[in-house]
GUPAVEX-908087 format. One record per residue: residue in one letter; x, y, z of N, C-alpha, C, CB in turn. Coordinates in steps of 0.1 Angstrom, whole numbers. Glycine has a CB too. Example, Ala and Ser with C-alpha at 12.3 -4.5 7.8 and 13.67 -1.06 7.14 Angstrom:
[r a; [132; -57; 78]; [123; -45; 78]; [132; -33; 78]; [113; -45; 90]];
[r s; [128; -22; 71]; [137; -11; 71]; [129; 0; 79]; [141; -6; 57]];
//
This chain:
[r m; [-427; -98; -793]; [-438; -90; -790]; [-427; -80; -785]; [-450; -97; -780]];
[r n; [-417; -90; -774]; [-411; -80; -761]; [-403; -79; -775]; [-403; -86; -742]];
[r r; [-393; -76; -785]; [-387; -74; -796]; [-394; -59; -803]; [-388; -87; -804]];
[r f; [-410; -63; -799]; [-419; -47; -810]; [-411; -37; -793]; [-450; -47; -811]];
[r y; [-413; -37; -790]; [-410; -32; -775]; [-395; -24; -766]; [-411; -46; -770]];
[r v; [-388; -32; -765]; [-380; -28; -774]; [-375; -23; -783]; [-379; -31; -776]];
[r v; [-379; -17; -796]; [-373; -6; -810]; [-381; -1; -803]; [-373; -6; -828]];
[r l; [-395; -3; -796]; [-406; 16; -793]; [-394; 18; -784]; [-427; 18; -781]];
[r a; [-394; 14; -775]; [-389; 20; -764]; [-375; 30; -769]; [-386; 8; -752]];
[r v; [-369; 21; -781]; [-358; 31; -785]; [-357; 42; -798]; [-347; 23; -787]];
[r v; [-367; 42; -802]; [-376; 49; -807]; [-383; 60; -798]; [-384; 40; -813]];
[r a; [-387; 58; -791]; [-385; 74; -776]; [-379; 76; -775]; [-387; 76; -763]];
[r i; [-363; 70; -766]; [-356; 77; -770]; [-350; 84; -776]; [-355; 76; -770]];
[r v; [-347; 81; -790]; [-348; 89; -798]; [-348; 105; -799]; [-357; 85; -801]];
[r l; [-365; 100; -805]; [-374; 112; -798]; [-372; 121; -792]; [-380; 109; -790]];
[r g; [-367; 119; -779]; [-369; 121; -765]; [-354; 130; -769]; [-370; 105; -752]];
[r v; [-343; 122; -777]; [-330; 137; -775]; [-335; 146; -786]; [-309; 133; -780]];
[r v; [-338; 147; -795]; [-339; 150; -806]; [-349; 165; -804]; [-345; 137; -814]];
[r v; [-362; 162; -795]; [-370; 169; -789]; [-353; 182; -782]; [-382; 158; -776]];
[r f; [-352; 170; -770]; [-340; 182; -762]; [-332; 187; -768]; [-332; 178; -753]];
[r a; [-329; 189; -787]; [-318; 191; -788]; [-321; 201; -796]; [-310; 183; -791]];
[r l; [-336; 202; -796]; [-341; 210; -804]; [-345; 233; -800]; [-356; 200; -807]];
[r l; [-351; 216; -785]; [-350; 229; -779]; [-340; 239; -775]; [-356; 228; -771]];
[r r; [-325; 231; -767]; [-314; 239; -768]; [-315; 246; -779]; [-303; 233; -768]];
[r t; [-309; 245; -791]; [-298; 249; -804]; [-315; 258; -810]; [-288; 230; -817]];
[r g; [-322; 250; -817]; [-330; 260; -826]; [-347; 261; -822]; [-328; 254; -842]];
[r g; [-354; 248; -818]; [-371; 246; -819]; [-372; 255; -809]; [-378; 230; -816]];
[r g; [-369; 255; -794]; [-372; 270; -779]; [-357; 276; -776]; [-380; 263; -759]];
[r g; [-355; 281; -780]; [-346; 287; -775]; [-346; 302; -777]; [-336; 281; -779]];
[r a; [-354; 310; -780]; [-360; 321; -775]; [-371; 319; -757]; [-369; 324; -790]];
[r s; [-367; 325; -756]; [-374; 321; -742]; [-394; 331; -744]; [-360; 332; -725]];
[r a; [-400; 324; -740]; [-414; 325; -741]; [-417; 341; -731]; [-421; 309; -734]];
[r a; [-409; 339; -723]; [-407; 352; -714]; [-409; 365; -725]; [-390; 352; -705]];
[r a; [-397; 363; -728]; [-397; 378; -737]; [-401; 370; -755]; [-374; 390; -737]];
[r a; [-402; 360; -761]; [-407; 363; -765]; [-421; 364; -773]; [-401; 362; -765]];
[r g; [-429; 362; -756]; [-446; 363; -764]; [-450; 375; -763]; [-460; 352; -758]];
[r t; [-465; 375; -755]; [-474; 384; -753]; [-479; 385; -738]; [-483; 382; -762]];
[r p; [-475; 393; -734]; [-477; 391; -718]; [-489; 382; -708]; [-478; 404; -714]];
[r p; [-492; 378; -699]; [-508; 379; -695]; [-511; 391; -690]; [-512; 370; -685]];
[r t; [-505; 403; -685]; [-509; 410; -683]; [-499; 422; -684]; [-515; 408; -675]];
[r v; [-506; 438; -682]; [-499; 448; -687]; [-500; 464; -682]; [-502; 447; -700]];
[r a; [-487; 463; -673]; [-483; 477; -665]; [-475; 488; -672]; [-473; 473; -652]];
[r d; [-477; 498; -671]; [-469; 510; -678]; [-464; 516; -664]; [-480; 522; -688]];
[r d; [-449; 508; -661]; [-433; 513; -661]; [-429; 531; -659]; [-426; 507; -677]];
[r g; [-437; 541; -668]; [-434; 552; -670]; [-421; 554; -679]; [-434; 556; -659]];
[r f; [-414; 545; -692]; [-408; 542; -699]; [-419; 556; -713]; [-407; 524; -697]];
[r r; [-413; 558; -716]; [-417; 560; -728]; [-404; 561; -746]; [-425; 573; -725]];
[r g; [-400; 555; -744]; [-384; 554; -759]; [-376; 562; -750]; [-386; 565; -781]];
[r y; [-360; 553; -758]; [-348; 559; -763]; [-352; 571; -773]; [-338; 547; -770]];
[r t; [-343; 578; -772]; [-344; 595; -774]; [-331; 594; -782]; [-343; 607; -758]];
[r l; [-324; 601; -793]; [-316; 609; -797]; [-317; 620; -800]; [-312; 606; -804]];
[r g; [-309; 634; -800]; [-313; 646; -796]; [-320; 654; -783]; [-320; 647; -805]];
[r p; [-312; 667; -785]; [-315; 675; -772]; [-331; 677; -774]; [-305; 693; -771]];
[r g; [-329; 676; -754]; [-350; 674; -753]; [-354; 687; -758]; [-359; 672; -736]];
[r t; [-339; 700; -761]; [-343; 718; -765]; [-348; 719; -778]; [-329; 729; -765]];
[r a; [-350; 699; -787]; [-348; 706; -795]; [-371; 713; -800]; [-337; 695; -807]];
[r r; [-366; 723; -811]; [-382; 726; -815]; [-391; 712; -818]; [-382; 734; -830]];
[r v; [-391; 707; -827]; [-391; 696; -834]; [-392; 679; -828]; [-379; 700; -839]];
[r e; [-401; 672; -820]; [-404; 659; -815]; [-405; 643; -823]; [-415; 662; -811]];
[r i; [-399; 638; -831]; [-405; 625; -841]; [-407; 612; -832]; [-392; 620; -856]];
[r t; [-411; 605; -834]; [-417; 598; -823]; [-420; 589; -841]; [-431; 607; -809]];
[r e; [-410; 577; -844]; [-414; 562; -851]; [-413; 552; -833]; [-397; 556; -867]];
[r y; [-423; 549; -839]; [-425; 532; -837]; [-422; 525; -848]; [-439; 528; -835]];
[r l; [-414; 511; -846]; [-412; 498; -852]; [-407; 490; -848]; [-408; 498; -859]];
[r d; [-406; 477; -858]; [-412; 463; -858]; [-391; 460; -858]; [-428; 457; -877]];
[r f; [-382; 451; -854]; [-373; 448; -856]; [-376; 440; -867]; [-367; 445; -846]];
[r e; [-382; 432; -866]; [-383; 420; -879]; [-387; 432; -896]; [-402; 406; -873]];
[r c; [-398; 439; -892]; [-397; 448; -905]; [-394; 448; -915]; [-393; 456; -905]];
[r p; [-388; 445; -926]; [-377; 447; -937]; [-375; 457; -937]; [-379; 445; -950]];
[r v; [-386; 468; -937]; [-392; 478; -945]; [-381; 489; -935]; [-411; 479; -945]];
[r c; [-382; 485; -925]; [-378; 498; -908]; [-363; 500; -909]; [-381; 489; -888]];
[r a; [-356; 483; -918]; [-342; 480; -911]; [-329; 495; -927]; [-337; 451; -913]];
[r s; [-345; 486; -937]; [-340; 495; -946]; [-341; 509; -945]; [-345; 493; -956]];
[r f; [-352; 517; -934]; [-348; 531; -934]; [-338; 528; -923]; [-361; 543; -931]];
[r a; [-332; 522; -909]; [-324; 528; -897]; [-316; 529; -911]; [-318; 518; -881]];
[r t; [-305; 518; -922]; [-297; 517; -919]; [-289; 528; -935]; [-297; 502; -914]];
[r i; [-302; 531; -946]; [-302; 538; -959]; [-302; 557; -952]; [-319; 531; -970]];
[r q; [-313; 551; -943]; [-319; 571; -942]; [-314; 576; -933]; [-335; 577; -939]];
[r m; [-314; 570; -923]; [-316; 577; -905]; [-299; 577; -906]; [-326; 563; -889]];
[r p; [-289; 577; -908]; [-274; 582; -906]; [-277; 597; -912]; [-261; 573; -916]];
[r t; [-284; 598; -925]; [-280; 607; -926]; [-295; 623; -921]; [-273; 603; -941]];
[r i; [-298; 614; -915]; [-309; 625; -906]; [-305; 628; -900]; [-320; 625; -900]];
[r t; [-299; 619; -894]; [-295; 621; -877]; [-277; 631; -883]; [-292; 598; -863]];
[r e; [-269; 630; -892]; [-268; 642; -891]; [-269; 655; -899]; [-260; 641; -887]];
[r q; [-283; 654; -906]; [-281; 666; -905]; [-294; 675; -889]; [-284; 670; -923]];
[r l; [-300; 668; -895]; [-315; 667; -877]; [-308; 669; -868]; [-325; 650; -870]];
[r i; [-304; 651; -867]; [-304; 653; -847]; [-294; 656; -839]; [-306; 640; -838]];
[r n; [-280; 662; -850]; [-271; 663; -846]; [-269; 681; -851]; [-263; 650; -850]];
[r t; [-277; 681; -854]; [-278; 699; -855]; [-291; 705; -843]; [-285; 705; -875]];
[r g; [-293; 702; -841]; [-299; 700; -826]; [-319; 701; -831]; [-292; 718; -813]];
[r k; [-323; 707; -843]; [-333; 707; -850]; [-341; 693; -840]; [-329; 706; -867]];
[r v; [-345; 683; -842]; [-347; 665; -837]; [-346; 661; -826]; [-338; 655; -843]];
[r r; [-355; 668; -820]; [-354; 650; -808]; [-358; 636; -812]; [-365; 650; -794]];
[r w; [-353; 620; -814]; [-362; 617; -823]; [-363; 606; -810]; [-358; 613; -841]];
[r r; [-371; 602; -816]; [-380; 590; -808]; [-385; 582; -805]; [-384; 589; -805]];
[r f; [-382; 570; -809]; [-384; 553; -807]; [-392; 544; -799]; [-374; 549; -803]];
[r r; [-402; 538; -804]; [-411; 534; -799]; [-416; 519; -808]; [-420; 545; -798]];
[r d; [-414; 511; -797]; [-417; 491; -801]; [-437; 495; -809]; [-418; 475; -775]];
[r y; [-432; 482; -819]; [-445; 483; -820]; [-449; 469; -829]; [-449; 499; -825]];
[r p; [-440; 462; -823]; [-444; 443; -826]; [-455; 441; -834]; [-449; 434; -813]];
[r l; [-450; 438; -845]; [-465; 432; -853]; [-462; 416; -854]; [-468; 438; -872]];
[r p; [-480; 416; -855]; [-482; 398; -850]; [-476; 388; -862]; [-501; 394; -848]];
[r i; [-476; 397; -874]; [-471; 389; -876]; [-461; 383; -881]; [-476; 387; -878]];
[r h; [-444; 390; -872]; [-434; 384; -875]; [-433; 372; -863]; [-423; 395; -876]];
[r k; [-430; 368; -862]; [-430; 355; -852]; [-414; 362; -839]; [-424; 336; -866]];
[r y; [-406; 370; -841]; [-396; 368; -835]; [-391; 385; -836]; [-388; 355; -841]];
[r s; [-401; 401; -836]; [-400; 406; -834]; [-401; 416; -820]; [-401; 405; -843]];
[r r; [-404; 411; -814]; [-409; 413; -791]; [-398; 407; -789]; [-425; 402; -779]];
[r f; [-391; 388; -797]; [-383; 385; -788]; [-366; 398; -800]; [-384; 362; -786]];
[r a; [-368; 403; -805]; [-357; 413; -810]; [-363; 430; -805]; [-355; 410; -830]];
[r a; [-369; 430; -796]; [-375; 440; -791]; [-371; 442; -778]; [-388; 440; -792]];
[r h; [-368; 428; -773]; [-369; 428; -761]; [-353; 424; -758]; [-381; 418; -756]];
[r a; [-349; 419; -769]; [-323; 420; -761]; [-325; 436; -766]; [-300; 406; -778]];
[r a; [-332; 438; -778]; [-326; 461; -775]; [-328; 458; -750]; [-355; 483; -790]];
[r q; [-337; 463; -752]; [-336; 466; -738]; [-329; 460; -730]; [-346; 465; -733]];
[r c; [-333; 449; -729]; [-318; 445; -721]; [-305; 446; -726]; [-318; 432; -719]];
[r a; [-302; 451; -738]; [-293; 461; -742]; [-293; 477; -735]; [-296; 462; -757]];
[r g; [-303; 476; -740]; [-302; 494; -732]; [-302; 495; -719]; [-314; 505; -735]];
[r a; [-305; 489; -709]; [-303; 486; -700]; [-291; 486; -689]; [-306; 481; -703]];
[r q; [-285; 486; -697]; [-266; 481; -699]; [-265; 495; -708]; [-261; 462; -711]];
[r g; [-273; 502; -708]; [-268; 515; -719]; [-259; 516; -731]; [-260; 524; -712]];
[r r; [-268; 504; -736]; [-265; 500; -750]; [-279; 498; -761]; [-256; 486; -747]];
[r y; [-284; 505; -758]; [-296; 507; -767]; [-293; 507; -783]; [-303; 520; -762]];
[r f; [-289; 517; -782]; [-279; 522; -798]; [-275; 513; -805]; [-266; 530; -798]];
[r e; [-259; 506; -800]; [-252; 496; -800]; [-266; 484; -804]; [-244; 495; -785]];
[r m; [-275; 480; -799]; [-277; 473; -800]; [-288; 470; -816]; [-279; 471; -789]];
[r q; [-293; 481; -810]; [-304; 485; -824]; [-294; 485; -840]; [-312; 506; -821]];
[r d; [-284; 493; -844]; [-268; 487; -852]; [-273; 473; -849]; [-248; 491; -843]];
[r q; [-266; 468; -848]; [-266; 453; -849]; [-280; 445; -851]; [-260; 449; -835]];
[r l; [-292; 448; -847]; [-304; 439; -851]; [-303; 444; -868]; [-321; 443; -840]];
[r f; [-302; 458; -871]; [-310; 462; -883]; [-297; 454; -894]; [-312; 481; -884]];
[r e; [-283; 463; -885]; [-276; 459; -902]; [-272; 442; -902]; [-257; 468; -905]];
[r h; [-270; 440; -893]; [-275; 419; -893]; [-287; 413; -897]; [-276; 410; -878]];
[r h; [-298; 421; -903]; [-310; 414; -903]; [-312; 408; -911]; [-318; 419; -903]];
[r q; [-305; 402; -915]; [-306; 380; -923]; [-316; 377; -913]; [-286; 364; -921]];
[r w; [-314; 380; -901]; [-319; 367; -895]; [-336; 373; -895]; [-310; 364; -877]];
[r a; [-342; 380; -900]; [-356; 379; -905]; [-360; 370; -918]; [-359; 393; -907]];
[r q; [-346; 373; -919]; [-358; 362; -934]; [-354; 346; -936]; [-354; 369; -956]];
[r t; [-345; 341; -925]; [-347; 325; -918]; [-355; 322; -917]; [-345; 321; -909]];
[r g; [-370; 325; -908]; [-377; 322; -900]; [-371; 315; -883]; [-384; 313; -908]];
[r r; [-358; 311; -885]; [-352; 301; -875]; [-349; 312; -865]; [-337; 291; -881]];
[r d; [-349; 304; -846]; [-346; 308; -835]; [-330; 320; -838]; [-346; 294; -824]];
[r p; [-335; 331; -839]; [-317; 337; -835]; [-316; 346; -824]; [-307; 345; -848]];
[r s; [-321; 332; -813]; [-321; 336; -797]; [-305; 333; -798]; [-332; 324; -783]];
[r g; [-296; 327; -805]; [-278; 324; -800]; [-277; 340; -813]; [-265; 301; -808]];
[r l; [-278; 340; -824]; [-271; 353; -833]; [-269; 364; -829]; [-278; 357; -844]];
[r f; [-287; 366; -813]; [-289; 382; -809]; [-279; 380; -791]; [-313; 388; -806]];
[r r; [-273; 371; -794]; [-266; 372; -786]; [-254; 373; -789]; [-268; 364; -779]];
[r d; [-247; 369; -798]; [-237; 382; -805]; [-234; 382; -807]; [-232; 390; -805]];
[r l; [-243; 396; -813]; [-254; 407; -816]; [-241; 418; -806]; [-274; 403; -808]];
[r a; [-252; 408; -792]; [-245; 424; -780]; [-239; 416; -775]; [-254; 436; -767]];
[r q; [-232; 411; -777]; [-221; 411; -772]; [-211; 419; -778]; [-218; 399; -770]];
[r t; [-209; 418; -796]; [-203; 434; -804]; [-208; 445; -797]; [-209; 437; -822]];
[r a; [-220; 441; -792]; [-226; 455; -786]; [-222; 468; -778]; [-235; 451; -778]];
[r g; [-211; 455; -769]; [-209; 458; -752]; [-217; 457; -747]; [-204; 469; -747]];
[r v; [-226; 440; -746]; [-234; 440; -734]; [-222; 429; -725]; [-253; 432; -738]];
[r n; [-232; 431; -713]; [-220; 420; -700]; [-236; 410; -703]; [-214; 429; -672]];
[r l; [-229; 395; -711]; [-236; 387; -712]; [-247; 375; -700]; [-227; 384; -719]];
[r t; [-243; 374; -686]; [-243; 372; -680]; [-258; 384; -672]; [-230; 371; -678]];
[r a; [-257; 399; -681]; [-272; 405; -673]; [-278; 403; -681]; [-276; 420; -667]];
[r y; [-275; 401; -698]; [-287; 400; -707]; [-292; 387; -708]; [-284; 404; -720]];
[r d; [-285; 384; -700]; [-290; 364; -702]; [-301; 362; -694]; [-277; 351; -695]];
[r a; [-297; 372; -680]; [-312; 364; -669]; [-324; 374; -674]; [-311; 367; -646]];
[r c; [-319; 386; -680]; [-331; 399; -688]; [-338; 394; -697]; [-325; 413; -696]];
[r m; [-328; 382; -705]; [-339; 380; -719]; [-344; 369; -709]; [-332; 373; -738]];
[r k; [-345; 358; -700]; [-343; 344; -692]; [-356; 344; -688]; [-333; 342; -681]];
[r e; [-356; 362; -682]; [-366; 365; -674]; [-379; 371; -678]; [-360; 371; -665]];
[r g; [-373; 381; -688]; [-387; 391; -701]; [-394; 399; -693]; [-402; 383; -710]];
[r k; [-384; 409; -688]; [-379; 421; -682]; [-386; 425; -684]; [-371; 428; -684]];
[r y; [-385; 425; -695]; [-396; 446; -702]; [-407; 438; -719]; [-374; 468; -714]];
[r a; [-407; 425; -711]; [-423; 427; -720]; [-435; 432; -723]; [-427; 420; -722]];
[r q; [-433; 434; -707]; [-448; 439; -706]; [-448; 461; -711]; [-455; 435; -683]];
[r r; [-429; 459; -708]; [-431; 477; -719]; [-433; 476; -731]; [-418; 487; -720]];
[r i; [-425; 473; -740]; [-431; 462; -750]; [-442; 465; -761]; [-437; 450; -741]];
[r e; [-452; 455; -747]; [-467; 452; -753]; [-476; 465; -748]; [-474; 436; -747]];
[r y; [-465; 478; -742]; [-475; 488; -730]; [-476; 500; -742]; [-464; 495; -711]];
[r s; [-464; 492; -752]; [-458; 507; -760]; [-463; 501; -772]; [-439; 512; -760]];
[r r; [-468; 493; -775]; [-477; 483; -791]; [-493; 491; -782]; [-475; 453; -792]];
[r q; [-499; 487; -775]; [-516; 498; -770]; [-514; 512; -767]; [-524; 494; -753]];
[r e; [-499; 515; -770]; [-494; 528; -772]; [-501; 531; -791]; [-473; 527; -770]];
[r g; [-495; 525; -796]; [-494; 531; -808]; [-510; 525; -818]; [-477; 525; -814]];
[r d; [-515; 522; -812]; [-533; 510; -815]; [-540; 525; -812]; [-539; 491; -797]];
[r s; [-539; 532; -797]; [-543; 544; -795]; [-544; 550; -797]; [-543; 548; -791]];
[r l; [-526; 549; -809]; [-528; 566; -814]; [-531; 563; -830]; [-510; 579; -812]];
[r r; [-537; 551; -831]; [-542; 540; -848]; [-529; 541; -861]; [-561; 549; -858]];
[r v; [-516; 536; -852]; [-502; 534; -858]; [-508; 518; -863]; [-485; 536; -843]];
[r d; [-507; 516; -875]; [-515; 504; -886]; [-502; 497; -896]; [-528; 513; -899]];
[r g; [-489; 502; -893]; [-476; 496; -899]; [-465; 498; -892]; [-472; 500; -911]];
[r t; [-454; 493; -899]; [-446; 505; -891]; [-426; 507; -907]; [-439; 494; -865]];
[r p; [-428; 515; -906]; [-424; 520; -895]; [-436; 533; -896]; [-407; 524; -895]];
[r t; [-436; 536; -881]; [-449; 550; -884]; [-445; 565; -880]; [-465; 547; -873]];
[r f; [-447; 571; -883]; [-442; 587; -876]; [-450; 598; -870]; [-437; 596; -884]];
[r f; [-446; 603; -860]; [-449; 615; -856]; [-446; 623; -855]; [-451; 617; -852]];
[r v; [-453; 638; -866]; [-442; 650; -857]; [-447; 664; -845]; [-434; 661; -871]];
[r n; [-440; 661; -840]; [-450; 672; -825]; [-461; 669; -820]; [-455; 686; -828]];
[r g; [-461; 653; -824]; [-477; 639; -820]; [-486; 643; -831]; [-489; 642; -800]];
[r r; [-484; 647; -843]; [-484; 647; -857]; [-488; 637; -865]; [-474; 649; -860]];
[r k; [-488; 630; -868]; [-490; 614; -876]; [-495; 614; -893]; [-504; 605; -866]];
[r l; [-477; 610; -893]; [-469; 620; -913]; [-479; 606; -915]; [-441; 620; -923]];
[r e; [-489; 611; -929]; [-487; 597; -934]; [-479; 599; -948]; [-502; 589; -936]];
[r f; [-480; 589; -952]; [-472; 591; -968]; [-477; 580; -976]; [-453; 589; -968]];
[r r; [-473; 584; -989]; [-477; 574; -1000]; [-467; 561; -1000]; [-477; 581; -1014]];
[r r; [-452; 564; -993]; [-442; 558; -998]; [-433; 558; -986]; [-436; 563; -1010]];
[r l; [-427; 552; -986]; [-416; 555; -971]; [-407; 569; -972]; [-401; 540; -969]];
[r p; [-408; 571; -964]; [-401; 583; -969]; [-388; 587; -961]; [-410; 595; -967]];
[r g; [-380; 594; -974]; [-363; 597; -974]; [-360; 606; -966]; [-355; 602; -986]];
[r s; [-347; 613; -961]; [-341; 621; -955]; [-342; 632; -953]; [-333; 621; -957]];
[r d; [-346; 631; -973]; [-348; 643; -978]; [-364; 652; -976]; [-344; 640; -990]];
[r d; [-371; 640; -975]; [-385; 646; -973]; [-391; 652; -956]; [-395; 633; -978]];
[r f; [-377; 643; -941]; [-377; 649; -930]; [-371; 663; -925]; [-373; 641; -923]];
[r k; [-361; 664; -938]; [-362; 678; -936]; [-374; 686; -944]; [-348; 683; -940]];
[r v; [-376; 690; -948]; [-386; 698; -961]; [-398; 696; -951]; [-389; 689; -980]];
[r v; [-404; 687; -939]; [-411; 688; -928]; [-408; 694; -917]; [-413; 680; -925]];
[r v; [-393; 694; -913]; [-393; 698; -899]; [-392; 711; -902]; [-383; 691; -889]];
[r d; [-385; 714; -914]; [-383; 734; -918]; [-391; 744; -919]; [-378; 738; -930]];
[r s; [-402; 732; -925]; [-416; 739; -921]; [-415; 745; -913]; [-427; 733; -919]];
[r v; [-414; 726; -905]; [-424; 732; -884]; [-418; 747; -880]; [-417; 718; -865]];
[r i; [-400; 747; -881]; [-396; 759; -875]; [-396; 769; -879]; [-388; 760; -873]];
[r a; [-399; 767; -891]; [-402; 782; -900]; [-417; 787; -891]; [-405; 779; -922]];
[r h; [-428; 778; -897]; [-445; 780; -899]; [-445; 782; -878]; [-457; 760; -910]];
[r g; [-440; 774; -874]; [-452; 763; -862]; [-442; 771; -847]; [-450; 735; -865]];
[r p; [-454; 773; -840]; [-443; 781; -828]; [-439; 769; -820]; [-451; 795; -815]];
[r p; [-438; 769; -811]; [-422; 762; -800]; [-433; 749; -798]; [-415; 773; -778]];
[r p; [-428; 739; -798]; [-438; 725; -789]; [-441; 730; -778]; [-432; 710; -785]];
[r q; [-451; 727; -771]; [-444; 728; -754]; [-450; 714; -749]; [-451; 744; -741]];
[r p; [-443; 709; -740]; [-443; 695; -734]; [-454; 691; -724]; [-431; 694; -727]];
[r t; [-459; 683; -731]; [-467; 676; -726]; [-464; 670; -716]; [-472; 669; -734]];
[r e; [-473; 667; -704]; [-474; 655; -693]; [-459; 647; -695]; [-490; 643; -699]];
[r m; [-466; 640; -705]; [-457; 627; -707]; [-436; 630; -708]; [-465; 619; -725]];
[r q; [-440; 640; -715]; [-423; 648; -717]; [-421; 648; -711]; [-417; 657; -721]];
[r r; [-428; 660; -697]; [-424; 664; -684]; [-415; 656; -674]; [-436; 667; -677]];
[r q; [-421; 644; -679]; [-420; 633; -668]; [-414; 626; -665]; [-425; 627; -666]];
[r h; [-411; 624; -687]; [-405; 616; -688]; [-390; 620; -702]; [-417; 606; -690]];
[r q; [-380; 633; -694]; [-370; 640; -706]; [-357; 628; -703]; [-365; 662; -701]];
[r h; [-355; 618; -698]; [-347; 603; -696]; [-352; 594; -700]; [-344; 598; -685]];
[r p; [-348; 590; -703]; [-347; 578; -703]; [-350; 563; -696]; [-340; 580; -703]];
[r a; [-357; 553; -682]; [-355; 548; -676]; [-354; 534; -680]; [-361; 551; -667]];
[r p; [-340; 524; -671]; [-336; 514; -677]; [-344; 504; -671]; [-323; 513; -676]];
//
């Protein structure tokens, strides 16, 4: 009988060590505060990071999910040409909004990593890292360590990044953006709005599709009147 309890105690200790190792490395590394839905949501006034001048005749808002493979494909294949032809030429201001899908386990965590990098002025560098190294989205493994490496590559101070992720500082901001998408009938990612009007495509649009849309808006439409939101939030806040 005594031997039985000794074996049982040894098994319990081994299991405890295994669980501790999993929590440190793979099973629980993703901060619950950063990866989960916050219990409450407050509007902090932030309306997304933007590329392009505020004086552009056309504003395109993209609702994206960092774990979405279609979003990654669009970001790495189409976006460089769009940036060159439409954003850098002053025709378009491009706004990025978060829309983490519930089917993706680490989409909120990735969005939070990007927001924490953004607090240091490195949002777009981190966005590039997350999409260019998108293999993390296919493994199903906890990407905490990889995201930290990507943040370092993006030029992020890791001490501040770690604190931001642990706190879940921008979890409410991300959820507010998702709820905003729901109110606008976003039903998948990526979803695009041009001057507030939802674009409907039967396939993923390419750079040529956006050039046609933008040229048409500029040729036939009046200059867009800034909304109250745009007037109040011309510059992204950390």
